[in-house]
TIVEX-941002 format. One record per residue (C-alpha): x, y, z. Coordinates in pm, whole numbers, padded with zeros to 5 digits, always signed. Layout:
# residues N
XYZ
...
# end
This chain:
# residues 423
-00209-01316+00825
+00091-01512+00698
+00374-01445+00457
+00388-01677+00153
+00684-01868+00296
+00499-01925+00625
+00180-02057+00471
+00360-02270+00214
+00570-02420+00492
+00262-02478+00705
+00103-02673+00420
+00416-02871+00329
+00251-03204+00418
-00078-03126+00240
-00184-03065-00118
-00124-02707-00224
-00147-02503-00539
+00142-02562-00777
+00055-02225-00926
+00116-02038-00601
+00417-02246-00506
+00587-02163-00835
+00501-01793-00803
+00631-01788-00447
+00953-01968-00542
+01011-01715-00818
+00962-01420-00584
+00628-01279-00703
+00441-01307-00373
+00490-01102-00059
+00179-01119+00161
-00160-01291+00138
-00473-01245+00346
-00664-01558+00446
-00375-01751+00294
-00489-02109+00354
-00834-02038+00216
-00683-01867-00085
-00456-02165-00146
-00760-02394-00134
-00949-02167-00374
-00670-02183-00633
-00630-02559-00585
-00999-02631-00634
-01103-02407-00924
-00832-02167-01043
-01009-02117-01377
-01310-01969-01199
-01109-01708-01008
-01129-01343-01112
-00868-01101-00978
-00795-00735-01030
-00517-00483-01003
-00548-00107-01024
-00319+00146-01185
-00352+00522-01148
-00273+00732-01459
-00027+00962-01284
+00217+00955-01579
+00190+00895-01954
+00346+00550-01922
+00403+00264-01685
+00765+00227-01577
+01001-00060-01496
+00875-00078-01139
+00533-00185-01271
+00678-00480-01459
+00659-00718-01166
+00280-00698-01138
+00238-00697-01516
+00439-01019-01535
+00242-01167-01244
-00085-01090-01424
+00052-01278-01726
+00150-01579-01515
-00189-01599-01343
-00369-01559-01673
-00165-01846-01822
-00277-02056-01526
-00642-01990-01616
-00736-01704-01382
-00911-01400-01529
-00765-01052-01475
-00942-00719-01447
-00720-00416-01502
-00867-00105-01342
-00734+00225-01465
-00784+00479-01188
-00956+00758-01372
-01121+00852-01039
-00844+00769-00792
-00594+00938-01023
-00774+01266-00955
-00693+01233-00585
-00359+01061-00541
-00252+00798-00291
-00093+00941+00028
+00286+00914+00007
+00579+00928+00248
+00681+01259+00091
+00631+01587+00269
+00371+01707+00019
+00072+01550-00146
+00091+01434-00505
+00053+01701-00771
-00310+01717-00883
-00329+01657-01256
-00556+01841-01496
-00842+01627-01626
-00721+01640-01986
-00377+01518-01874
-00539+01226-01690
-00736+01133-02002
-00425+01149-02218
-00233+00934-01972
-00516+00679-01964
-00511+00655-02342
-00135+00597-02356
-00124+00349-02068
-00414+00140-02194
-00262+00122-02542
+00055-00026-02394
-00131-00261-02160
-00307-00415-02459
+00033-00528-02588
+00142-00673-02253
-00171-00855-02132
-00404-01086-02325
-00737-00924-02408
-00990-01070-02649
-01270-01327-02655
-01116-01611-02455
-01289-01718-02134
-01012-01570-01923
-00933-01271-02143
-00848-00961-01943
-01113-00696-01880
-01014-00329-01889
-01216-00091-01670
-01198+00271-01556
-01313+00329-01197
-01438+00675-01288
-01728+00498-01458
-01877+00401-01122
-01711+00639-00875
-01839+00948-01059
-02196+00822-01018
-02180+00813-00639
-02378+01061-00435
-02149+01202-00168
-02395+01196+00122
-02530+00854+00027
-02176+00720+00010
-02090+00856+00354
-02406+00717+00513
-02376+00381+00339
-02006+00307+00373
-01859+00556+00622
-01947+00345+00929
-01744+00054+00791
-01412+00240+00810
-01210+00294+01126
-01032+00629+01148
-00815+00477+01421
-00680+00219+01176
-00627+00482+00909
-00426+00703+01142
-00210+00404+01233
-00101+00347+00871
+00270+00412+00825
+00224+00653+00534
-00029+00853+00737
+00135+00842+01081
+00474+00944+00940
+00324+01259+00788
+00138+01341+01109
+00446+01286+01326
+00635+01534+01109
+00338+01770+01147
+00309+01794+00771
-00009+01873+00588
-00232+01578+00503
-00541+01677+00309
-00880+01511+00344
-00855+01445-00029
-00559+01211+00026
-00716+01065+00338
-01023+00958+00140
-00821+00767-00120
-00832+00439+00071
-01213+00457+00100
-01249+00484-00274
-01002+00202-00342
-01184-00020-00093
-01513+00062-00266
-01356-00036-00599
-01294-00385-00463
-01651-00413-00331
-01792-00294-00664
-01589-00552-00857
-01678-00824-00605
-02049-00758-00649
-02053-00696-01024
-01775-00918-01162
-01745-01188-00893
-01390-01063-00836
-01255-01217-00517
-00886-01117-00532
-00700-00788-00540
-00334-00775-00642
-00110-00486-00553
+00238-00380-00458
+00353-00405-00099
+00299-00030-00064
-00074-00087-00131
-00117-00351+00139
-00309-00134+00385
-00552-00016+00116
-00607-00377+00011
-00687-00484+00367
-00951-00210+00390
-01114-00352+00077
-01110-00710+00207
-01260-00589+00535
-01529-00382+00361
-01642-00684+00159
-01659-00896+00473
-01863-00634+00657
-02103-00570+00368
-02152-00923+00235
-02027-01160+00504
-01811-01326+00237
-01439-01380+00202
-01216-01187-00037
-00839-01190-00067
-00551-00946-00091
-00227-01059-00253
+00073-00827-00256
+00393-00835-00456
+00727-00713-00324
+00848-00379-00455
+01102-00415-00733
+01426-00320-00559
+01792-00400-00616
+02029-00582-00380
+02096-00254-00198
+01725-00206-00123
+01678+00081-00369
+01379+00093-00603
+01464-00019-00953
+01364+00161-01269
+01555+00485-01224
+01855+00616-01419
+02039+00946-01436
+01773+01055-01686
+01482+00953-01465
+01233+00669-01492
+01279+00372-01724
+00949+00390-01910
+00771+00104-02087
+00667+00339-02367
+00940+00328-02632
+00873+00693-02718
+00987+00788-02368
+01262+00528-02322
+01401+00384-02645
+01421+00007-02683
+01800+00039-02692
+01812+00230-02363
+01559-00011-02212
+01770-00311-02310
+02083-00142-02177
+01920-00076-01840
+01869-00447-01779
+02207-00532-01929
+02371-00308-01669
+02204-00435-01349
+02431-00533-01059
+02566-00887-01062
+02391-00969-00735
+02048-00886-00882
+02072-01113-01186
+01943-01445-01038
+01641-01282-00873
+01550-01088-01187
+01584-01398-01403
+01335-01573-01175
+01087-01293-01234
+01140-01206-01597
+01275-01509-01780
+01154-01860-01865
+01468-02023-01723
+01405-02304-01477
+01481-02242-01112
+01756-02506-01128
+01925-02325-01416
+01895-01993-01239
+02041-02145-00924
+02358-02221-01116
+02386-01851-01208
+02445-01758-00846
+02790-01913-00871
+02871-01675-01158
+02825-01356-00955
+03146-01156-00964
+03282-01340-01270
+03288-01241-01636
+03042-01522-01716
+02761-01337-01536
+02753-01104-01837
+02599-01377-02050
+02317-01401-01796
+02273-01022-01803
+02234-01035-02181
+01977-01312-02144
+01791-01105-01885
+01793-00795-02106
+01674-01002-02403
+01391-01155-02199
+01259-00832-02049
+01289-00632-02370
+01116-00902-02576
+00832-00911-02325
+00780-00534-02311
+00860-00465-02679
+00761-00778-02875
+00849-00622-03212
+01193-00496-03106
+01489-00622-03311
+01697-00760-03025
+01985-00864-03249
+02013-00511-03390
+02012-00369-03038
+02296-00599-02936
+02492-00519-03252
+02455-00148-03180
+02571-00200-02823
+02873-00391-02945
+02966-00122-03197
+02937+00149-02931
+03088-00023-02632
+03282-00323-02762
+03318-00638-02556
+03149-00876-02798
+02777-00935-02848
+02577-00733-02602
+02841-00477-02507
+02721-00243-02237
+02742+00119-02140
+02516+00420-02104
+02398+00630-02393
+02278+00941-02214
+02055+01077-02492
+02051+01256-02826
+02121+01629-02799
+02093+01907-03056
+02379+02156-03033
+02478+02456-03243
+02752+02386-03493
+03083+02512-03351
+02995+02449-02985
+03318+02421-02784
+03390+02073-02651
+03376+02180-02284
+03033+02334-02335
+02919+02027-02528
+03022+01797-02243
+02825+02009-01999
+02522+02050-02228
+02499+01674-02286
+02525+01604-01911
+02849+01410-01953
+03019+01662-01725
+02861+01839-01429
+03051+02164-01495
+03295+02327-01735
+03573+02268-01484
+03485+01900-01468
+03484+01890-01848
+03839+02028-01859
+03953+01766-01607
+03804+01492-01825
+03990+01626-02127
+04314+01649-01928
+04269+01285-01833
+04235+01183-02201
+03887+01048-02126
+03691+01244-02389
+03636+01116-02743
+03449+01228-03052
+03361+00929-03270
+03631+00731-03095
+03908+00989-03135
+04062+01126-02815
+04019+01502-02770
+04302+01693-02598
+04223+02053-02695
+03985+02263-02485
+03915+02475-02794
+03801+02183-03007
+03453+02234-03150
+03162+02011-03251
+03118+02061-03625
+02926+01753-03740
+02685+01495-03605
+02888+01267-03380
+02904+01033-03084
+03054+01210-02782
+03188+00986-02508
+03345+01003-02163
+03533+00694-02055
+03412+00360-02183
+03049+00364-02074
+02898+00712-02106
+02790+00832-02447
+02572+01101-02600
+02461+01137-02958
+02506+01491-03087
+02315+01638-03378
+02436+01980-03496
+02224+02265-03624
+02305+02601-03779
+02004+02772-03615
# end
């Protein structure tokens, strides 16, 4: 089993897939099973290849961390491959084992259905469905998992799975070493995901599973199950997790996740998130989420730490926002940012949220209620430091009150919209 760099280097003197080379150079690929064979498969008949990726409906929306695989699906589809998107209506009832001390919260069935509806609606705007030969197929694994007979499943597929290998998985062994509860429900997740791959292999001629690096072990179980049951070769292809230059997962803010659903994260806030990424992350993110050539992006690396990198951040924010929200008015977003934060087109800062406060709320309480200050004492310190403004006017009086709708700010980059009510 080789990393993409290893197998591409190994094949440097032979023909290889331009598709995979480009994806590897842009940072989409992390690990590949049976890499040489997979390379040959893509080289010989990419337009005949069907691949799938699964997504559990654990929330009402996908978030920024999912964008890497969504973009990869788009790139593979443009190259002629056909995607299957599997919504985990069955696996979502169980939950993948995590590194956390406790198992995932079990969702009510009506919540799962609502999440499925919202996620699939968004996916239809991000991935090409329709009548084309390589149009994406949308499936729900509950349609076949719910039909399984428990005893038949155990007898038929249980012998193909090694408990020894399962116990050796990092996510499992870490929980066991800490002597923390691991339910059989979680433990069975990988069996069901492996069966998904076998089902798709047999019914849709799907030979490839995509997934994040954290799904690698589950993917290997699926590849192995297909080999044991059919004697044929299937492939697992993982993407790196979307992290920043400090190794932290991207897609989180002070408010929580950066959602792809504009009702949960506004297009303005979404644009601002990408506008505010660290300088060091810009070249890598442009490789993933823009149409810039690798040569052009290479030149950006020399801009890190200079004011000129801001132009590249604006380009990045434009690219990602246009992809996720095709109907968004990017120019209006940038004009709003400039009016709020200054600094020319594409000014940047952080609008915390819109808050409804009672008319007459004291400024210290307003700062705390809008999360611009962690305490009333901190709010007074901010006022003492002349860092608090209402609609651009500096506030110096602790007794000042919020009487009208306004923009409340702390410093140059933290803002909250305030709407007053008499109730």
